[in-house]
N, C-alpha and C positions, 0 to 999 in steps of 0.2 A: 443658185445662179450666182456667180461670184462678182465681186464690183474690182473692178481691176483699175479703172480710170476714172477719175470725176467728173469729165469733159461728157455732156449728152450729145450722144450719135446722132439724135434726130435733126431732121430741118426744120426752121426757124418755124413754118404754120404748123407742124406737130407739137415743136415747144411751148406753143402760145396758150394762152390761157383764154378762158372762156371771154372775159373781159376784153382782152385784146385783139380777140376774132371780133368781137361784135363792134368792136370801134372802129376797126380797118375797115369790116362793111359799110357801116354808116360812112365812112371817110369816103367810098367809091360809090353811094349809091345802090346797095344790094337790100332788099326790103324783105329779101326771105329772111335774113340773118338780123334779128335783133335782140335787147337783151332781154326780154321774156318771151322767149319763143322755144318751144320743148325740144331744136334738136337737140343731139347728141352731139360733143366734138368733131369726133369722124365726119359726119354729116357737115359741119360746118367749115371744114376743112377742103371737102369734096366739092362743095359747091363755091366755095372761093377757087378753085385750082382749076376748074369748068369754066369762070368768068375770066382765066388767065392773070389774077390776082394772088401773088406767090414773094412780094415784095413786103416784109415784115421786118423791123426791127426790134429782136428782144432781145433784152438787158442780160448779162450773162447769169445763170442761174446755175450752178456745177449743181452733179449728181452728191447726195447724201449730205449736203452742207445745208444747216439751218440759216436762213435770212431773213428777217423779219421784211417784208415787202415795205419799201419807202415811195411815198408818192411826191409829187412834184408839188407845189404851194398851191398852182394853179387849180391841180385834182381834191386838194382838202378843202370840203365845205362846213360850214358851220351847221352845229344839232337844229332841227327844227326849233321855231320857238316854242315856248311850253306854254300850252292854252292853260288857262287858270279852269281850276275845277270849281264847278258850282255846288253849293251845298242841297244837299236832298230838301226836295220840297214838302214841307209838311203837312198832313194830312188834311183836308178843310176843315176849317173850323165852322162847329154849327150843325154838323151830318147829326141828323136823330137817330136813336139807336133803333128804330122801327126798318130803318135803310139800310143798316150796318150788314154788311155778311159775316160768315162765323171768323174769317180770321181779322175779321176789322173787330168784333166784337170781346173776341181774346187780349188782342192788343189793348185795350182801352181798359178791360179789365185789369191786365197786367200794371199797366199805367196809374191804375187809381191802388193798387195793391189789393184787391179783391182775388181770394183765393177760387182756384177753379179744378175742377175734379175730372176725370177722362170722359165719366161720362154724359159731364152737362151737354145740352143739346141746346139749339137755338132758344127754345123758351125758357129754359134753365138761366141760361146767359142772361136774356132779355130782362127777367126779373132780379139776378143779384145788380144790373148795372140800372135797376128802375125805370125801365123805360123811358131814362131822362135822356138828352140830347146831349152831344159830343162837348159841348160850350159852356153846359150846366155844372 
């Protein structure tokens, strides 16, 4: 294929982007075509033609020329407000060693600086922690 001219020979409906087709359908009250619909572009164009909606104004986009899309001031929306991140909740204070599971006991040993072995089990970790509560 050879590009001999930069004019797009397609009709306006075929040139339109997905966003433009959805906006046109919304304007004419066609509920089948929405922004999140799984329809492909040719299906959208077919539905619009069946309903008699063919008049759409598309900005000039010559083939082979890169030009970033410039929206109107009305189309530009501010970014959504950034919600503050809440800090992680600490482990509940006062949990007894006997109530802890293996992972919690390993975390407690690490926090207290107690050396652990790969072969440690629940009973050996309980002994290393002295059976004391978390708050002690």
